[in-house]
N, C-alpha and C positions, 0 to 999 in steps of 0.2 A: 504493498501500500504507498509506504516512506517513497520509494523508486517513483511508482505514477504521481504523486505527487508534486514530487520532486520534476519531473519532465514535465509536465503542464505546466508549472511555475516557471522554468527553465526556456520553454517555449512560447509561452505569452511576452515573455520580457525580449525574445529575441524578434519577434513579427514589430511588438511594438517600437524596437529600432528599427528595424528594415522600413518599416514605412515613413519613420520618423528621417531616416537616411535619404529615400528616393523622392521625399517633397525637397529637402534641401538642398539636394543634388541638383535640382532643378532647376528652382530659386536662386540660388546663389550664380548655379552657373548661366543664367541668361539674363542677371543682373547684372552680374561681373563683364560679360559680354558689352549689353548695353553701355552700362556706365565707364567702359574701359579701366576697369580696377583688376592689377593684375594679381594681386593679394588675395583678392573675392574668389577670384578665378582658381586661383592655388587653393583656397579653402574649398572650392567645387571639385575640385580632385579627390582632397581627402575625404571629404562623404561620399564621393563614389568609391573610394577605399573600405568605409565602413562599411557600404552597401555589400559588397562584394565579401567583404570579413563576415557580416551579418548572417548569408545566407550560407556560407562554410559553416559558421558558428550552428545554425539548425539543423543541419546535415551532421556534426556532429554531436549535438547532445541526441539524435534521434541515434545514432549509433553505438552511442556511450550508454543507451537505456535497452539496447537489445542482450537479450536473455544466455546465461552461457551455451555454451555450443563445444562441439568436441574438439572444434581446433581453438578452441577461447575458453579453456575451461575457467578460468575464473572470472569471464565477463570480457566486455569492452570498455571500460571506464578510463583506459588509457587513451581513448580516441580523444577527449578533454583536451588531453594534454600536446596533441601533436593539433588540432585546431588551433592551439594558443598558441604553436611556431611556425604554423602556416600565417597567423594573422601578422605576427611579429613580421617576417617576408615580404610580406602583401606591404606593411607601413613603412618598410626600409626602401622598397623600389618609388612606393609615393613619394618620400622622402628627396629621394635622390634627383627624381623627374622635378617636381614641385621647385629646389632649389635650382637645378640647372635654370627650368625656365625663368624662372627670376632672375637670374644673374643674369641673364642673356638681355632683359629688357634693362637690367638697370646699366650693361654698358652701352646701351641704343644711344646715339646722338641726341635724343629728343623723346622726355617721358612725359606720356598723357596725363592730366588731371582727372580721377576720376568723377565719375555724377553721386551728388550727395544721397541717391535712393540707395548707393552700396551701403553706406554707414546702417540705416533702416534696416538694410539683411543683414548685416552683417549684427545688428543687436536681437534681431530673432533668433537666429543660426545659436548665439550662447544661452539664450533663456533653454530656447527649444532641445542645445545635445546635455547643455548641465544637467538637466530635467531626467532627460534618458540617461544619463551615468548614475545619478544617483537613485534612480529606480532597479537600475539592473546592478549596480554594484552589490544593493542590497538584498538582493535575491542570490546573487552571486555567492554571498559572503554565508548566507544561513543556509543553501542547501551544498558548500564546498564546489562548486562550480567551477573549476579552473577557464575555461573557453568561455565561459558568461563574464567572467571576471576580468579578463582579457577583451573581450567587445567592452566592458566597462570602462577601462581605461583606452580604450578606443575612441569612444564616445568623448571621454572627456579630453584626450588631444586635440580633439575635434573643438572643442569647446575654447580650448586654451588658444588654438590656433586661429578661432576668430576674433578672439580678445588683439590676438596681435593683429590680423587683417583690419581690424578697426580702429585702433593706432596708426597705422600706415596709412589705410583709405584718409582717416581722417586727417593729419599732416599732411597729405597730398593734396586736399582740398583747401587748407591752409596755407597753401604756396609753396613746400615739401614737396615739391614731384616724385623724389628718389627716395621718401620715405614706405609708397608702395609697394614697389619690388624690395626692398629692404625686410619689408615684413613679413614677403614673400617667403626669401632668406631663414629670416626666424622662425616663420613656421614649418620649413621644412627642416631645422636645427631640431625644436620642439618634437614633431613628430618621430624623427630617430633615436632622439634618449628614449622617448615612450617604446620603439619599439624591441630596442635593448635589451630593455630591464623586462619585459615580455618573454622574449626570449630566453633570457638567462631562465627565468622562474620555472620556461617551459621542458631546459634543458634537467633541469635540478630534478624534476618529477620525473623525467623518462629515467632517469639515473636511480631510481629508486629510492629517495630522499628521505632520510628519516625524518620523524616530524619532530615538534619542539620536545622538553624536556620534560615539563609539565604531563603533556599525551603520554608520553611512555610510564612518567610516574604514574598517574591515574590506571592504566591498563597493567599495572604491576599490580599495585594496590588493590583492585578489583580480582585481579588472581588468586589473593590470599585469602578472602573474605570465605573461602568454603574453608571449616574445621580439619578437611582434611590433608589439605596442603601443608605441608610440613616447610616446606621454603621454594623459591621462584628462583631460577638464575637463567641468566643467556637469555634475557629479552628482547629479542628484533622486530622491529615495527620500519614495514616501508610503506609507501604511495602507492597506490593502481588508481591514478588518474584521480578521482574524487576521494577514494574508499584508502580504508588502511588492512592492510593485513599482517598476521601475527604469528611469530612462531617463537615457543619458548619451553622450557623445559619445568617442570615442576617434581619435589621429591615427597614422597609419600611415606607413609609404614613399610616395612619389610615384611610386614606379619601379616597384611591382609592379601587377599585372591586377588587373582588378575582381572576377573570382574569387576569387584572393588574398586582398585585403580580404576578400570573402566570409567567407573560411575564418575568418580570423584573429578574426571578430566573433563567429561562430561559439563559436570557442572560448574567446573571451571570456566569453560566454553560459553556458558552460557552466561555466568556473570559479567564476562568480561561485552561480550554482545549488549548485553543490558544496561551496561556503564557508558557505551559509548558507541552512536548511532554513525561513525563513521566505518566502525569496525567492521568489515565484509567476511573475515574466515580469521579462524584460529586454530595454528596446528600447534597442540601439545604431545611433547615426548615425557610421559613417566620413568623415572628410574626412581630404586627404593632409598631410605632417606636413614644413614648411618652417624650417630653421635661422633 
């Protein structure tokens, strides 16, 4: 049931972002062209990359929630980390494209002054993008969805780039035309910084990095709650997309039967699963305990 709720919430956030990105791509592209604003046109390209990224997120979230099969016995949760990596690469390409175009305009002999309408669209973009970021990041963090969190930062980077575009357009309108393409270069740098951060986080997830120490302690303490567990050792926890996989050893009395040891192991597993919703599976090795 939790997986179904998680999937529906993630899908809703993705589709909301998709609609917002479609609207802003066309609005910024059209007004940027009419008003002659390099910064707003660059921002439109960024929104277009958001649109492509959100489409990938929607597909990735769908794959991540597929049930385990013969080829993927642990499920498909790592699809979310893979999607995060793809989004980061899209952002990097977008940043290079925007930066190059803005730099070419900056080197031109004459730089056009954009119309005031570009300022209005930039303000609208900031409001919509910040709203999308706040909603998407809330859902992503609540359900530990790496792809959705990456998409949220994608939305936030677009809001920041719109602020940079607004400053550049306003400066150009006030008589400093070089500020418009200069803002486009700043936008590119901001996008690149966000892309690198998302890429590094995705790599950590794909490398099965351990969760924070407090999560490890919580799992260890949950394992000790059964009175049959005399000691807990070699607790290893790794991320599997949005979920956690746990391996550990527990010590039990050497005088009990195999069946009793198995029962203690089963109860310990259930205790861990009930204490942490992120844990997908627990593998427990039972050892005899000697003083």
